[in-house]
N, C-alpha and C positions, 0 to 999 in steps of 0.2 A: 669442597667434600663434607659430604654427610655428616649425621652427629654418629650414628653408630659407626662407620668408617672411621671418623676420627677417634672415638674410643679403643677400637681394633687397634691402631697404630700406636697409642699410646701404650696399650698393653703389649704390642708384638712391634716395635719401632723396624724391624727388618721389612715388615710388610710393605712400609712405605715407597722402597725402590723396587718393589715385585711387581713390577709393569706388566699391563697384558701385552701378549706377543702381537706381534705385526708381520712377520713375514709368513708368508704360506710355503711349508715345504711338502710339496704334494708327490705321493706317490700312485704312479700309474699302473694299473693292470688291466688288460685288454684280453676276452677270451673270444675267439673267433670260431671256435667248435659249429658253433649252428648256423654257421653260413657256406657258400660252397668256396672251391678251392677256389674258382675266379675273382670272388669277390673279396677273398685275402688276400689277394696278390693287388689287386687295387689300394688297400689298404696299408700296403707294408711300411710306409713312412707314416702313418697315423698316429702312434705313440710318439714316437719324435717328435712332430710336427705339435702336438698338443703339449709335450714336454716344453717344448721352446717357448710356446704362446705364454704357458702360465709362468714360466721363469722370467720372461722379459717384461713383466709389469708388476709393479709395486700398488697392490690393490690396498692395503693399511698404508700408515705412516710409515715411507721411507729413512726415516730418522731413527727410529726403534727397531733396531737388530735382533730382537727375540724371533723365536722361530712356532708356528702353529704345525704341528703336524696332522697332514690331510692325506686322504687314503680315497683314492677314484678306483673302483674298481668298475669296468665296464664289460657288458657281457652282450656281444653282437645276437642281433635276432635276425635280421633280414638286411637284404642290399639290392640293388639293382644294375642295370649296365650303365645307366647314366648319373650314378654316385651317391644314390638317396637309401639311407639306410636306417634302421630302428635299433635301439638297444636299450638295456634294462642296466641303471646304475647305481651302485652304491656309495652314498657319498659320508663319507666319517671323519670326525676332525676331535682331537684332544686338547686339553693344555695342563701345566703341571699343576699340582696341587704343594702348597706351602708347607714345609721349606723346599726349594726346590731339588731336586734328585729324588726325591721320598718317592713318587709316584704319578700317574697321570689321571686323568678323569676325565670320559668321554664328553663330549658339549653337543656332537650332531652324530645322529645314526638314523639316515634317511635311504630307503630302497625307492630310487623314482624308476617306474615300471615302462614308462613310454619316451623317449628320446629320440625324436624325429629330427634325422639332421644331414643335410649333403655335404659331401667329402669329395674334390677333386685333386689326386696326386699331384704335387708339384703347384699346387695355387697358395699362395701366400696367406697366412693367418692376420688379418688386421684388427688390430683393437678398435673398438670405435662404441661408445655408450649412447650413442645419439641416434644408430639406428639399427634395426634389427636383423640379426644373422644368426640362423637356425643352430649354426655351431656352436660361434663365439659365444652367442649370448647364453647359452646355457652354461658354459662355463664360468663367466663374468657373474652371472646370477648365484652361483653356488659358493663363489670365492667370498662374495659381497655379505651371502647368506652366513657363511662359517665366521666371519668376523664379527656379524650381529651379535651370533650368541656367544662369541667368548667376550664382547666387549660388556654385556649384561652381567656376566659373572663377576665383574671387576668393579663397575658403577651401576647403581639402578638406573636402568634405560639406558646405560649407557653404548647401547648397539644400534639404537635408533637412526645415526646417519646412515648406516651400511643398509638396515634393513630399508631404508628411504630410497635409499641407490639401487637395492636389489628390486624392489616394488615398481621401480621406473623402469628396469628390463622387462618384468614381467608383462607390464602394460603394452610394451612394444611387443612382446612376444603374442599377447592377446590379440593385437591387431594382426598380426599374421595368420589368423584362424585354425592356427595348429591345433589339435585335440588337448596336447598336453598342456596349453598354456592358457585354454580356455577353464574359468569358473565354471564347477559344476555343483548341483545341490548335495552330492553326496562324491566320497572318492578324492583322492590326491591330486591336485594341480599346484603346480608353483606358483599360479597368481594369487589362488584362495591362500596358500600357506602364506604369503608374503602379507596381503593386507589383514590376515588374522594378527600376525606379529607386529603391526602398525596399530591396530585397533585397541581402542579405551577399553573393549572389554576384557581384554588380554593382558593389560597392563598388571594386574594383581600375579598372574604367571612370572612375568618378566623380573617384576621387584621379588618376588619368591626365589626366582632361579638365582638373583645377587646373592638373598641371604641363604641358601641352601650352601653355594659356592665360597663367597668371603667370610661369611659369619660360622660356616660349618665345617665343610671339608678343608678349609684353610687354617681353623684353630683346633683342629681335633688332635695335630702332636701336643698342644698346650694346654689344652684345657677339654679332654675328650667329653665330660660330661656337658659341658655348657653347650659346647659343639654340638652333641647329638640332639640339646633340646633345639638349639636352633633351627638344625635341620627338620625335626618332627615340627615345629612351628613351621615353617615355611612349606613342608608337605601339606600340612591343615590347611594352610591359607590356599593353596592350590586347588585341595578338594571342596573348598569351600567356593571356589569362584567357577567351579564345575556348573552349578546351579543356574548361572546369568548368562552360559554362554551355549552355543546349539551342540546337544549332544554328539554330533558327527565330526566335531570341531578336529583338525590337524593337529593344532600346538601342545595342548595336553597329552595327547597321546603321543607325539614325539618325544616330550620330556621323559615321560615313562616308560616309552620304549627304550628309551637310551639309559636310563638310570635305575631300573628296578633291582638287577643283580646287586649294585654299587649299595642301594637303600638297603637292601636284604641283609648284605656283611657287616653294616655299618652298626646294625643294633643288635646284634649276636650277644654281646656283652651290656647291653640295656637293663637297667633294674627293674622295669616295669615288664613283667612276663607277659601282658595282654598287649603289648606294643604292636604284633604282627596281626592281630586282630583288627586296629587301629590302621594300618597300614593296608589292609586289604579291603576296608571301608572308604577309605583315600582312594585306593589302584585297583578295584576289582578286576581288570583284564590280567594281571599279574599273582592272582589269588592263590594258584597253584605253588607258587616259588617261594611266597610269603609261607607258606604253610609247612613247606620242606624245610626252611631255616627255623620255622617256630620248632620245630622236632629235633634241631639239631641243639638245644639250649640244652 
């Protein structure tokens, strides 16, 4: 246990038993409006097959029965007679803010714009982490990625084992030659995102994520001024880390795309009226939102 976590536990002993969630409780939504009626019939059992696949495997610690709410919204884009499909997928996840039952905070909000996969109705979906399957490997990657983000909010770099497993899946995907798994200089790919999360360059982001959640959000109900200060310090650390990474990075962009509305709300009662200017300098992509919230004060 880290020194700062030890101090937090001394201040708020109940947090000691507030373990990270393990079971991925997935809500699936599939939109088939963009593909022809024939192809819709071919994927009539698709949602049930995906649901069964995800429910029948424990990606995390099976001994911990708490839950991570996950949303997968799949927007089918195209199909062929031989069962090849493309889709866009929104991936979302959250975790509770302490004390439990008070609120949830989003940990992942990603729009994956190109999922290429093969689906044959009636064919079993088998789980294997050692070979690539363009359908199941996509699901495995995101379930592991979600666990990585979740664990990082409870312990410094706590998600590393899950990010490592996700990166292994991405490496298999890269070997397939599919565009959506192949790293590029710009734009989103799963492989690039996984490697960023394991890169030493992005350790400051991951450590700051722990500070933001564990010493910030989870403390707001007990000592709001101190928690707000911890959150602001975490954001400043993320802002400073921008200087040493590729400006087109995915990791920092994903953090702020997930958190900017929450951040803006947290500082409505902050005593320093210039705080929204500081937030704009840290996260210029969401300047308009910060200016709107500054006007509410």
